[in-house]
Every structure is written in C-alpha cells, then in structure tokens.
C-alpha positions in Angstrom: 49.4 68.9 156.0 50.7 71.2 158.8 51.9 74.6 157.7 55.5 73.8 158.8 55.8 70.8 156.5 54.1 72.8 153.7 56.6 75.7 154.0 59.5 73.3 154.0 58.2 71.6 150.9 58.1 74.9 149.0 61.7 75.8 149.2 63.2 76.8 145.8 65.7 74.2 144.6 69.3 75.1 144.3 70.2 75.9 140.7 73.3 74.2 139.3 75.9 76.2 137.4 76.9 75.5 133.8 80.4 73.9 133.7 81.7 77.1 132.1 80.1 79.5 134.6 83.0 81.7 135.9 81.1 82.7 139.0 80.8 79.3 140.5 82.3 79.0 144.0 83.6 76.0 145.9 80.3 75.4 147.6 78.2 75.7 144.4 76.8 72.8 142.5 78.1 72.5 138.9 76.3 70.4 136.3 78.4 67.6 134.7 76.8 68.4 131.4 73.8 70.2 129.9 72.6 67.8 127.3 69.1 68.1 128.6 69.0 71.7 127.2 70.2 70.8 123.7 67.9 70.2 120.7 64.8 71.2 122.7 63.0 74.5 123.1 64.6 76.6 125.8 64.2 80.1 127.3 67.2 82.2 128.4 66.4 85.0 130.9 68.6 87.5 132.6 69.7 86.5 136.0 68.8 89.6 138.2 70.8 90.6 141.2 68.1 90.5 143.9 66.4 88.3 146.4 64.7 85.0 145.4 61.2 85.5 146.7 58.0 83.5 146.7 54.4 84.7 146.9 51.8 82.0 147.7 48.5 81.8 149.5 50.2 81.8 152.9 52.4 84.9 152.5 55.6 86.2 151.1 58.7 84.1 151.6 62.5 84.6 151.1 64.5 81.7 149.9 64.7 79.7 153.1 60.9 79.4 153.4 61.3 78.7 157.1 58.8 81.5 157.9 57.2 84.4 156.0 59.6 87.2 155.5 59.1 90.4 157.5 62.2 92.1 156.3 61.6 95.8 155.5 62.7 95.5 151.9 59.9 92.9 151.4 57.1 95.1 152.7 55.9 96.3 149.3 55.3 92.6 148.3 52.9 92.2 151.2 50.7 94.9 149.7 50.8 92.9 146.4 49.9 89.7 148.4 46.9 91.4 149.9 45.5 91.9 146.4 46.1 88.5 144.9 46.6 85.8 147.6 42.9 84.6 147.4 43.5 83.8 143.7 46.6 81.6 144.2 45.4 78.4 145.8 48.2 75.9 145.1 50.2 78.3 142.9 53.6 79.5 144.0 54.9 82.6 142.2 58.7 82.9 142.3 60.5 86.1 141.3 63.5 88.3 141.9 62.9 91.1 144.3 65.1 94.1 143.5 63.8 96.6 146.1 67.1 96.5 148.0 70.4 97.0 146.3 72.7 94.0 146.4 75.8 94.3 144.3 74.5 95.8 141.1 72.9 99.2 140.8 70.3 99.2 138.0 70.1 102.4 136.1 66.8 101.6 134.3 64.7 99.6 136.8 61.1 99.5 135.7 59.7 97.6 138.7 60.9 95.8 141.8 59.5 92.3 141.4 60.0 90.2 138.3 58.6 86.7 137.9 60.8 83.9 136.7 58.9 80.7 137.6 55.6 79.3 138.8 55.2 76.0 140.6 51.9 74.1 141.3 52.4 71.3 143.7 55.3 69.2 142.2 55.2 70.7 138.7 57.0 73.7 137.4 54.9 75.5 134.8 55.9 75.9 131.2 57.2 79.3 130.2 53.9 79.9 128.3 52.0 79.3 131.4 54.4 81.5 133.4 53.7 84.3 131.0 50.0 83.8 131.1 49.6 83.7 134.9 52.0 86.6 135.4 49.8 88.6 133.1 46.7 87.5 135.0 48.1 88.8 138.3 49.7 91.8 136.6 53.4 91.1 137.5 56.3 91.7 135.1 58.6 88.9 133.9 62.3 88.7 134.1 63.8 89.9 130.8 63.9 87.2 128.1 67.1 87.2 126.1 66.5 84.2 123.9 63.8 81.7 123.0 64.4 78.8 120.6 66.3 75.6 120.0 70.1 75.3 120.2 71.5 72.2 118.5 74.9 71.7 120.2 76.6 72.3 123.6 79.2 74.5 121.9 76.5 76.6 120.2 74.7 77.1 123.6 78.0 78.1 125.3 78.8 80.6 122.5 75.3 82.1 122.7 75.4 82.5 126.5 78.8 84.1 126.4 77.6 86.6 123.8 74.5 87.4 125.8 76.3 88.1 129.1 78.7 90.6 127.4 75.7 92.8 126.7 74.5 95.4 129.3 71.7 94.5 131.6 68.2 94.8 130.2 67.7 97.3 133.0 70.6 99.5 132.0 70.3 103.1 130.7 73.6 103.4 128.9 73.0 107.2 128.4 73.4 107.6 132.2 75.2 104.7 133.7 76.3 101.2 132.6 74.7 98.3 134.4 76.4 95.0 133.8 74.6 91.7 133.3 74.8 89.5 136.4 74.3 86.4 134.4 71.7 84.2 132.7 69.3 81.4 133.6 68.5 78.8 131.0 65.4 76.6 131.4 63.3 74.2 129.4 60.4 76.0 127.7 58.2 73.1 128.6 57.0 72.4 132.1 58.8 69.8 134.2 58.6 67.8 137.5 60.3 69.1 140.6 62.6 66.0 140.6 64.0 67.1 137.2 64.8 70.7 138.3 68.6 70.2 138.4 68.7 69.2 134.7 65.9 71.5 133.5 67.3 74.9 134.9 71.0 75.9 134.8 72.7 79.3 135.4 75.8 81.2 134.3 77.0 83.9 136.7 79.8 86.4 136.1 83.1 86.2 137.9 83.3 88.1 141.2 79.6 88.8 141.1 79.4 89.6 144.8 81.1 93.0 145.0 79.9 94.2 148.4 82.4 94.2 151.3 79.6 93.4 153.8 76.4 91.5 153.4 73.9 93.7 151.7 71.4 93.4 154.6 73.5 95.3 157.1 73.2 98.7 155.6 70.7 98.1 152.8 69.5 100.8 150.5 66.4 101.0 148.4 67.0 100.8 144.7 65.9 103.7 142.6 63.4 103.1 139.8 64.3 104.3 136.4 62.6 107.7 136.7 64.1 108.3 140.1 67.6 107.3 138.9 67.4 109.6 135.9 66.1 112.5 138.1 68.9 112.0 140.6 71.5 112.1 137.9 70.1 115.2 136.2 70.1 117.0 139.6 73.7 116.0 140.1 74.6 117.2 136.6 75.4 113.7 135.3 72.7 113.4 132.7 
C-alpha cells in the first residue's frame, strides 16, 4: 500500500454528538439515538480542549492525516515519536495534544498529551487495552469520569449532565476555575471501525469556542501545573 493511501485510511472518524449536546452546530453530526450505549459497559472520559493528534510508525499527524504535522506546537511529540515509533508497527495512538492553548486555559495541566484511543488496522482497542498500551509507552490517559453500565437513556443523560457541571479534571480550584469542555462516551469493549459512529458519542458545552480568531494565528504554549501556580504566586494571585 502506498503511503498516501495509508495516511488517508488513518483519518480519525468524525464523532457524533448526543441529541442533547448543547454545543452541536449546524454542520455537526447528531446521533438519532444512543441505544448502543445503554445496558453495556461504557467509559466516560473528559473531552479535552486540544488538537486531535495521532502517533504511528510513520510520524505525528494532526486530524486531517494529509501529511505529518510540522506545526511548532507538535514539536514535542516528535521527540516522543523518536523514542517509541519502532514499537508501534500497525498501532495508531490517538490523543489530545494540549501544548497550545485553544479556548480553555487549564490551571492544573499535568502533561501535554493524553491518550483516548488506539486503533490497529480496522479495530479500535478495548479500553482495557488502551490503558495497557498507554502504560507500555508511558503516556497518560484522558481523565476517566465514569466506568460502568447505565440502564436507560434518561439515566445516561442525567449522569452526563451531572459530570459536565463539575470542573475539569485539570482544574486547580484554589487558583483558577477551569470548566469542563465536555465528555466522550465510548463502549468499553473494542469495536470495528465501521461501528465507530454508534460506539463513540460526545457532549460539548454550549459556545465552547470562545476565541475571536482561530487559535493557530497567535498561539500560546499552555502552562503546566507547576508553571501556572508559580506564575500566579508571582502575580500575587495564589
């Protein structure tokens, strides 16, 4: 297979919104229902406000996968790629890159890249396998907010709406409040790529894009937790 075809094949699928997601826009896809997530083991993770990024044996890719990303805010991931690409083979590691600030400023950011999915060829790994392989390559996971079985659509909606009212997992409330961008709900079991649209859904807060201009125009590096705290102490805010 030529590299161009392979890269095109790897593109991360578009994630449908829950019908009750307030952040869905006119061009977003909205699920008709979410019956596939009821009565089966699911995992709810925090939706982080960053750049969907893939690390595979060929390089580091932003969402389009048209070519490896050489954006300055992805440079740190190439250092990570140098260390682990020979281990990946057919494994694609997808995560949220938070190196550049988008709309949300995290006050307790422990690391810049957080794994949320792994794909091998046409199969998305189970959450247990995601945890295992992320541990093998020493990469942190996106924060898990819930694991279990929800028995009705109303119960799942109630649970989601309760979770998103909480601060972000990367919020130091003693210094500055960081809101939760949203949540992603996925099957705990693995699933085929063709079933992605019914196996993974998201809820996004209303008006989640707060920046006046696209974040890439005048991007700024996000501060890690110790830097954020130090900056606020120096400024007399903590």
